[in-house]
C-alpha angles and dihedrals in degrees: 000000000000129000130186125216138172124249113212124222086260090056094250120140139189117238106223119237092246091056093046091052093045094054097035102249104160104170141010118282135088131344130189115238120196126184117202125169092345095309123113120219123193124197136161114276114249092208111166119250089240091062090049089061094055110126095004092118096046112133096018111126122209113255095218126038116227122213104235090209090061098038092125090063090063097051117098106224095176094099095053 
């Protein structure tokens, strides 16, 4: 199948609904673009869930200060 889209002056483009359905893009976010032999391939990004959390705790302050000299007292060693 072939779809046509417009590229803006800022080199942005809309991915048509048919393409999104065909490659499994379900929501906005990141996509992986590969260019091989002059052809562009688009696929959903398989970014790990850990990377998605990056920066999500920025600005949150700890509720209780821990004395760095007594850090070993706060560690639960029962699972080791």
